N, C-alpha and C positions, 0 to 999 in steps of 0.2 A: 787274498791268496788266489793264485792262478790255477794251480793243480795240486793233486795229491798223488803220491806214488807209493805203491805197495810192492814189496819184494815177495814173490811167491815161492822162491827157491828154484833150484836148478837153473840159475842165471836168467830167470824171467822176471820182468817187472810188469805191473799194470798201472798205467797213469790215467787218472780221471780229470778231465777238464771240468772244474767246479761250476762254471756258469751254465754249461750245456749238458753236462753229464756224459759227454762223449768219452769213450775209452780207447786207449792205444796200448797194445802190449809190445814189449820188446824182448828179444833174446840176444844173448851173446852170439857172435858169428861162429861158424864152424872152425875157422882158423884161430879162434881165441877161446876154445874149450866149450863153446855153446852148441846148441842144436840148430841155430840158423833158421828156425821156423817162423820167425817174425822179423820185422825191421830190427836192426841193431841200433844202439844209441847213436853211433856215428852215421849210420844210414839215415837216421832221422835228421841229423844236422845237415847233411848234404841235400836231402829231400826238402827240408825247410828252405834252403836257398832257392830251389826251383819254385816252390809254392809262393814264396814271398815275391820273387821277381814277377811271376805271372799275376799275382794279386795287384801289385803296384801298377803294372801295365794295364790291368783291367780298369783300375780307377782312372788312369789317364785316358784310356780309350773311351770310357763312358763319357768323360768330360768333352771329348772331341767328336762324339757320335759315331765312333768306330766299334764294330762288333768283333770280338775276339773269340767267340764261342767255337769250340773245336780245336783251339790251339793246344799243342802238346809239348811237354818238356821232357827230354831224356836226360837223366842224371847218371853220371858215372863217378863213383867215389874211389879214390886211390889212396891206400894207406901207406904211411912211411913207418920205418922202424927206428928204434933208439932215439928218442922215445917213440912208442907206438902212438900214432896220431894221424889225423887226416892230412895228407900231403898235397892232394889236388882234388878239385871237383870240376868235372867237365859238364857243361850245361849246353844242350842243343835245344833251341826253341824253334818249333816247327809250326808255321802258320798254315791253315787250310787255304785252298785255292780261292775260296769265296770271300776271304778277308779283303776289303776294299780300303787301300791306303795309298797316299802319295808319298813321295820321298821325305817331305817335311814331317809328316805324321810318323813315318817309320823311325826317323831320327829321334823324335820326341819320345816315342815308346821305348826305343832301345836305351836311351839315356835314363829314362825312368827306371827301367829294370836294373840298371847298373848302380842305382842309388837306393835300392831297397834296404830296409833296416837289417836284414840278415846279412846281406853282402857287406854292409858297413860294419857289422859286428864281428865278422869272422877275422881271425888273426891274419895280419898281412903276410905271414909266411905261408899261408895256405894259398896255393896257386889256384886261380879261378879262370878257367878257359871257357869263354862264352861265345857261342855261335848262334846267329839269328838266321833262320832259313825262311825267307819270304818267297811265296809262290806266285806272286803277281807282279 
């Protein structure tokens, strides 16, 4: 078993990662009868895309001797109606100025990001708009 989820009421859940004990709470968003005080489940899906892309890039970067520390990912989730679902996820990956890469390494890292397991698992109808901002 990977995780266990408890419904606390008032549209809030508490998910516990069983291996580490790490806890994540979710709320329904304000536009769907919730408080919006925590990540919503769909926020977590969109955020998982960014964390997965960055993790896979980190693995590839480590293999190439490239340091990606300080790299940031901005995620924008856009919902669709009828049925209510994630329609688009915008991903902007911003590399700090001190990241040292050549063109070949950038291409390898970008391709790695675009093949992360979450990217591959998302429904093809979800538009994924990905931008890489290299500063060197």
